[in-house]
BABA-513844 format. One record per residue (C-alpha): x, y, z. Coordinates in pm, whole numbers, plus 50000, padded with zeros to 5 digits. Layout:
XYZ
...
% end
This chain:
500005000050000
501485033949901
502335058050181
499805086450209
501385121050204
498955149650270
498925177550015
499265213950112
495535218650060
494815189250290
497105203650556
495425237350523
492035220850567
493285202650879
494565235251031
491315252950948
489275224651101
491345226051418
490775263551439
487045258651388
486985234251679
488605259451914
486555261552233
485165296052299
484135309952639
485625280252827
487835291553116
491195276553214
493715286853485
496775305053352
498735309753676
499125290954001
497125302454301
500165310854515
501715339054312
499345368054378
497585380454691
493845386754736
494495421354594
494995406454245
493575431753997
494235454653706
495075430753419
496475445853100
498445431252810
501375446952627
502005444352254
504205413552305
501395394152471
502635396852829
500045402153101
500495425553398
498545424453724
498945440354068
499615423554405
502215399154283
503255384654618
502785418454788
500265446654748
502995470354625
504155447454342
503125444553979
503715410453824
504465401753461
502985369353324
504225354852995
501675339852752
502575305152879
501845314253241
505405319953370
505325349153615
507925372953755
508145405753942
507945435753709
508105465653947
507545475054309
505565507154354
506885535154578
506095534854951
502535546055015
501265534954673
498995505354597
498055496454241
494635486854110
493575492053746
496245491553471
496045504953115
498495510052830
498725541652622
499105540352246
502875544752286
503055514652518
503375534552841
501745518053144
499295537753359
498335525153704
495555536853937
497205541754276
494295541454519
496205547954842
498315576054697
495405592354509
497565591054197
497675579353843
501175565253800
503095563053473
505655535453416
508275534953140
508275499053012
511955499552911
513535516053215
510735506353458
510955541553599
507815551453792
506545587053820
503335604053928
501435613353612
498465628753798
497775635154167
494285644254286
493675646654663
489915649454602
489835613754477
488475588854727
490155558554573
491095558454204
490125523354111
489855513553745
491085531653434
489865534853078
491685550652786
489875566052489
491025563452127
492395599052155
494515589752460
492315605952724
492245586553052
489135581253264
489115568653623
486385553953839
486565565854198
484415547354453
483955555554820
483205521254957
482225532655306
479675557255167
478585535154874
479065564954643
481395572754356
482855597854113
484235598353760
487405616653657
489065626453331
492845628753310
494205647453009
497565642152835
499295668153055
498135650953375
495385676253449
492395661153635
488745670453590
485785658253793
483205646753538
480475633353768
479845629754140
477105616254361
477035583054175
476905548054316
480095528454384
481735533954046
484035505553949
484485489353605
484945514953329
485605515952955
485075536652640
483135525652333
485145517352019
484105549951850
485085570552154
481645585952203
480415567052511
481855561452857
480565530353033
480775525253408
479265499953646
478265505154009
479265476054233
476835480454521
473895492654312
474465465854041
473805488553744
475725494253420
475525529953287
476425547752962
477435584552946
477735602752612
481135619652577
480555654852448
482835673752208
484275693752498
484965660452679
482275666252939
479645639352998
475995641252895
473035626053082
473575589753167
471525560353035
470925527753223
472275499153013
471385470653248
470215466553606
470895433753788
469005420854091
471925402854253
475735401154282
478135430054248
480335442353965
484035448253933
486205454453625
484775457953273
486025460052912
484595465152562
485205444252252
485535458751903
481785456151848
481005476452160
479855446652366
480705448752736
482425421452938
481775427953309
483085407353601
480335396953845
481945396654186
480345370454410
478755351054125
481975338853968
481155348553612
481875373653339
478725386153169
478825397352805
476325425052734
475335441752409
475485480052405
471695478852452
471975457252764
471045423052623
472805394352799
474685376252522
476755351952729
477775344553087
481095327053140
482085306953448
485575318353557
486345290253805
486235311954116
483635331954303
485225366454289
486525378553952
488015413253997
488855424953646
489295415353282
491355424852977
492005411852626
495225401752455
496845375052242
498025377951880
494445382251754
493085401252055
490635373052127
492075359652452
490395372052769
492335373453097
490465375253428
491985381953770
490165360854030
490365367054405
489085334754561
491985314354425
494315344454364
495095334854007
494605345253646
491965327353440
491855328253062
489335319952790
488935325752419
486265348852275
484675353151935
485665389451869
488755409551970
488835433352262
488745470152173
492065475852343
494005443452319
497715445952374
499845476552437
496945500752404
496395494252032
492895504451926
% end
């Protein structure tokens, strides 16, 4: 019997079939549960596919996780600072919400030098960050003891502007792909809200996207279609919402308390979730890329 040698077209078909069989929305652990503390938060991917998250062994540390799950210390923040949300600018610069120092920190990825990009003593606790297509930063600012929150804008020169106050406990935050809408969720009140971003960068009247009857929220990100992925703290899931508030999918993330989410990978279709119960990073594949997936690229 002659030996069968697959043709190039047959090999291409095999590769395509394997890709078609790729499991979507099925979570798997990426890191061990001993590397991070219960403060694990703030995931963000650089352009090389590395993941960064806070509380790597200590609340002052930011860890770097390679695509294969190998983790190492990236930087230790200055005394008095504690990181939470992380974002990358278009030039690859890392921005970190420093909730104890009331700062937005800026980290040079080559030198690892850390400086204060913005300091705002009126902030209760800068928590999560979003970055618009034009480079403008937005920060959620909850006051957990009062169950209230604020929203801030941080311009390219580090100037801070209070955009909204008297809200619920503002937490997860992101900007729509076209840069015209700012989304924020309220952890205690369990609502997801949309604010139109005006031409002068102020916010218009907010619109309720979705109200939930149970479980809190934490971090949140958009995909390229404007769908929202929000972590449901206490339920152990990530919910995928349409811009109109329709529940499209709910993904089990293998732990009760997911704290945040980001997208990365070569095609932008790998989701990374920081999870508090087991202090580890969980990953799953999605059908469409994240809006901001790797090094701040839009």
